[in-house]
C-alpha positions as CSV (number, residue, x, y, z in Angstrom):
1,N,0.0,0.0,0.0
2,D,1.1,3.5,-0.7
3,F,1.6,5.3,2.6
4,A,0.8,8.7,1.0
5,T,-2.8,7.6,0.4
6,M,-3.5,7.1,4.1
7,P,-5.6,9.6,6.1
8,S,-3.0,9.8,8.8
9,F,-0.3,11.0,6.3
10,H,-2.6,13.8,5.1
11,Q,-3.4,14.9,8.6
12,I,0.3,15.1,9.5
13,M,1.1,17.0,6.3
14,K,-1.7,19.5,6.9
15,S,-0.4,20.2,10.4
16,I,3.2,20.7,9.1
17,E,2.1,22.9,6.3
18,G,-0.1,25.0,8.5
19,Y,2.7,25.5,11.1
20,F,5.3,26.6,8.6
21,E,3.1,28.7,6.4
22,N,2.3,30.9,9.4
23,R,6.1,31.4,9.8
24,D,6.8,32.3,6.1
25,Y,8.5,28.9,5.3
26,N,7.8,27.0,2.1
27,I,7.0,23.3,2.2
28,M,8.3,20.9,-0.5
29,P,6.9,17.3,-0.4
30,V,9.4,14.7,-1.4
31,N,8.4,11.1,-2.0
32,T,10.8,8.4,-0.7
33,K,10.7,4.6,-0.4
34,P,12.5,2.3,2.0
35,T,15.1,1.4,-0.7
36,D,15.0,4.6,-2.8
37,I,15.7,8.1,-1.5
38,S,17.0,9.5,-4.8
39,L,14.5,12.5,-4.8
40,L,15.6,13.3,-1.2
41,K,19.2,13.3,-2.2
42,K,18.4,15.5,-5.2
43,V,16.8,18.3,-3.2
44,I,19.5,18.1,-0.5
45,S,22.4,18.2,-3.0
46,K,20.9,21.2,-4.7
47,H,20.4,23.0,-1.3
48,K,16.7,23.4,-1.9
49,V,15.7,22.7,1.7
50,D,17.0,23.8,5.1
51,G,15.5,20.9,7.1
52,V,13.5,17.7,6.7
53,I,10.6,16.0,8.5
54,L,10.3,12.3,7.9
55,T,6.6,11.4,8.1
56,R,7.5,7.7,8.9
57,T,10.5,5.9,10.3
58,I,12.0,2.7,8.8
59,E,14.2,0.4,10.8
60,N,17.9,1.2,9.9
61,G,16.5,3.8,7.5
62,I,18.8,4.9,4.7
63,D,17.1,8.3,4.7
64,I,18.1,8.9,8.3
65,K,21.7,7.7,7.7
66,Y,21.9,10.0,4.7
67,L,20.6,13.1,6.5
68,Q,23.0,12.5,9.4
69,E,25.9,12.2,7.0
70,Q,24.9,15.4,5.3
71,R,24.3,17.2,8.6
72,V,20.9,18.3,7.6
73,P,18.5,19.1,10.5
74,F,15.6,16.6,10.5
75,V,12.8,15.3,12.7
76,G,11.2,11.8,12.5
77,V,7.5,11.2,13.0
78,G,7.8,7.8,14.7
79,S,10.2,6.2,17.1
80,Y,13.8,5.4,16.2
81,E,16.5,3.5,18.1
82,D,19.0,6.2,17.9
83,E,19.1,8.7,20.8
84,K,20.7,11.3,18.5
85,V,17.6,11.4,16.3
86,Y,15.0,14.1,17.0
87,Q,11.7,12.3,17.0
88,V,8.1,12.5,18.0
89,D,5.7,9.6,18.3
90,A,2.5,8.6,20.0
91,D,2.7,5.8,22.7
92,Q,2.0,3.1,20.2
93,E,3.2,0.2,22.3
94,N,1.2,1.0,25.4
95,G,-1.9,1.9,23.4
96,C,-1.9,-1.3,21.5
97,G,-1.1,-3.3,24.6
98,E,-4.0,-1.7,26.5
99,L,-6.5,-2.5,23.7
100,T,-5.4,-6.1,23.4
101,S,-5.5,-6.5,27.2
102,V,-9.1,-5.1,27.3
103,L,-10.2,-7.8,24.8
104,L,-8.4,-10.5,26.7
105,K,-10.0,-9.5,30.0
106,K,-13.4,-9.7,28.2
107,G,-12.6,-13.4,27.9
108,I,-11.7,-13.3,24.2
109,R,-8.9,-15.8,23.6
110,R,-8.8,-16.8,19.9
111,I,-7.4,-13.5,18.6
112,A,-5.8,-13.0,15.1
113,L,-3.5,-10.1,14.3
114,F,-3.3,-8.8,10.7
115,C,0.0,-7.0,10.4
116,A,1.3,-4.2,8.2
117,N,4.8,-3.7,6.7
118,A,7.3,-5.1,9.2
119,E,10.0,-2.7,8.2
120,H,8.0,0.2,9.6
121,V,8.9,1.1,13.2
122,V,5.3,1.8,14.0
123,T,4.4,-1.8,13.1
124,Q,7.1,-3.1,15.4
125,S,5.9,-0.9,18.3
126,R,2.3,-2.0,17.9
127,Y,3.3,-5.6,17.7
128,R,5.3,-5.3,20.9
129,G,2.3,-3.9,22.6
130,F,0.2,-6.9,21.4
131,L,2.8,-9.4,22.7
132,K,3.1,-7.5,26.1
133,A,-0.6,-7.8,26.7
134,F,-0.6,-11.6,26.4
135,Q,2.5,-11.7,28.6
136,E,0.9,-9.5,31.3
137,N,-2.2,-11.6,31.2
138,E,-0.1,-14.8,31.4
139,L,-1.5,-16.1,28.2
140,A,0.3,-17.8,25.3
141,I,0.1,-16.4,21.7
142,N,-0.6,-18.8,18.9
143,K,1.8,-17.4,16.2
144,K,-0.3,-19.3,13.6
145,F,-2.9,-16.5,14.0
146,V,-0.4,-13.7,13.4
147,F,-0.7,-12.9,9.7
148,N,2.2,-10.8,8.3
149,E,2.3,-8.4,5.3
150,V,-1.5,-8.4,5.0
151,D,-1.4,-5.5,2.5
152,Y,-3.5,-6.8,-0.4
153,P,-7.1,-7.9,-0.8
154,E,-6.2,-11.4,-2.0
155,V,-3.9,-11.9,1.0
156,I,-6.6,-10.7,3.3
157,A,-9.1,-13.0,1.7
158,R,-6.9,-16.1,2.4
159,A,-6.2,-14.9,6.0
160,I,-9.9,-14.4,6.7
161,E,-10.7,-17.8,5.3
162,D,-8.2,-19.3,7.7
163,C,-9.6,-17.3,10.6
164,L,-13.2,-18.5,9.9
165,K,-12.0,-22.1,9.7
166,E,-10.2,-21.8,13.0
167,Q,-13.2,-20.1,14.6
168,I,-11.2,-17.0,15.5
169,E,-13.3,-14.8,17.9
170,C,-11.6,-11.4,17.0
171,I,-9.4,-10.0,14.3
172,I,-7.2,-7.1,15.4
173,C,-6.0,-5.0,12.4
174,M,-2.7,-3.2,12.6
175,D,-4.0,-0.1,10.9
176,D,-7.1,1.5,9.5
177,N,-6.4,0.5,5.9
178,I,-6.1,-3.2,6.7
179,C,-9.2,-2.9,8.9
180,L,-11.3,-1.4,6.0
181,N,-10.2,-4.2,3.7
182,V,-11.0,-6.8,6.3
183,L,-14.5,-5.3,6.9
184,N,-15.2,-5.1,3.1
185,R,-14.2,-8.8,2.7
186,L,-16.3,-9.9,5.6
187,R,-19.3,-8.0,4.2
188,A,-18.8,-9.7,0.8
189,E,-18.8,-13.1,2.6
190,N,-21.9,-12.2,4.5
191,V,-20.0,-12.5,7.8
192,S,-21.6,-10.3,10.5
193,V,-19.6,-8.1,12.8
194,P,-19.7,-8.5,15.8
195,R,-22.1,-11.5,15.8
196,D,-19.9,-13.9,13.8
197,I,-16.5,-12.3,14.5
198,K,-15.3,-9.2,16.4
199,I,-13.1,-6.5,14.8
200,A,-10.7,-4.0,16.3
201,S,-8.1,-1.7,14.9
202,F,-4.8,-0.4,16.3
203,Y,-5.4,2.9,14.6
204,N,-8.6,4.9,14.1
205,S,-9.2,7.3,11.3
206,S,-12.0,9.0,9.3
207,I,-12.4,6.0,7.1
208,L,-13.4,3.9,10.1
209,D,-15.5,6.6,11.7
210,I,-18.1,6.3,9.0
211,Y,-18.3,2.5,9.2
212,Y,-21.2,0.6,10.7
213,P,-21.1,-1.0,13.2
214,P,-18.7,1.4,14.8
215,I,-15.2,0.0,15.1
216,T,-13.2,-0.4,18.4
217,A,-9.9,1.3,17.8
218,I,-7.1,3.4,19.3
219,Y,-7.1,7.2,18.7
220,F,-3.7,8.8,18.1
221,N,-3.8,12.6,17.5
222,T,-1.9,12.6,14.1
223,Q,-2.5,16.4,13.7
224,E,-0.7,17.0,16.9
225,L,2.1,14.7,15.8
226,G,2.6,16.9,12.7
227,R,2.4,20.1,14.7
228,V,4.9,18.9,17.3
229,A,7.3,17.7,14.6
230,A,7.1,21.0,12.8
231,K,7.8,22.9,16.0
232,M,10.8,20.7,16.7
233,L,12.3,21.3,13.3
234,Y,11.5,25.0,13.5
235,D,13.4,25.2,16.8
236,L,16.3,23.3,15.3
237,L,16.5,25.6,12.3
238,N,16.5,28.6,14.6
239,E,18.9,27.1,17.2
240,N,16.3,27.0,19.9
241,E,16.4,24.3,22.6
242,T,14.1,21.4,21.9
243,P,13.9,17.9,23.4
244,R,15.2,15.0,21.3
245,K,12.2,12.8,21.9
246,I,8.6,13.6,22.6
247,K,5.9,11.0,23.1
248,L,2.2,11.8,22.9
249,G,-0.7,9.9,24.4
250,Y,-3.6,7.8,23.1
251,Q,-7.2,6.9,23.7
252,V,-8.7,3.4,23.5
253,I,-12.2,3.7,22.2
254,L,-14.5,0.7,22.7
255,K,-17.4,0.4,20.2
256,E,-19.9,-2.1,19.0
257,S,-17.5,-4.1,16.8
258,T,-16.1,-5.9,19.9
259,K,-19.3,-6.3,21.9
């Protein structure tokens, strides 16, 4: 899936643009991929930008390594295991752990997890939270029910078929895009939510807000993530003091899809 099509990306970008436009800065969107940062290198080499905000972080990211080598001020939206990197993130791990724990305490045991791109740090954080919830509730995870790289409708269709055969009680989706694809497939198969299977998402967005039944999910304030990242970069560019790492909160919202 293209990250740039997701509502969270647009909310982050809108906040960043709004912050800098009010301070007479111009914004230049640059598309990168985990294995291709040629456009980023081009604008840096031609001195077209003073600083960079990375709207997602990738494990051992070549973009971060390059920006560090070039000594370009930058901020990452998302956690990164390098204390020298300026970064802002929501508390993904604890949020996902809390939602999973709530479901476990409701007596739901046969839970499947549909995962996103494992290279993304946010995916790793959310997965750690999922694992931690099982550990804290002294329950074992059946890795057979953890479906990786569920990014395409045909992959989701096969995973859902397995879940229905195994009588899975609840599917937790790693993000809103996966959740929407799961819901659409279940509807096509005439599978009722939550009667036949419960659904929850580790990320809420506008595309889930309009779905019926309402979906249990975690709310992270992506607009605030963008605003804080923009302020951090602004402070770096103006040599103001700023913390290297800021972590924002979350809200677990229980709705009809897990009743």
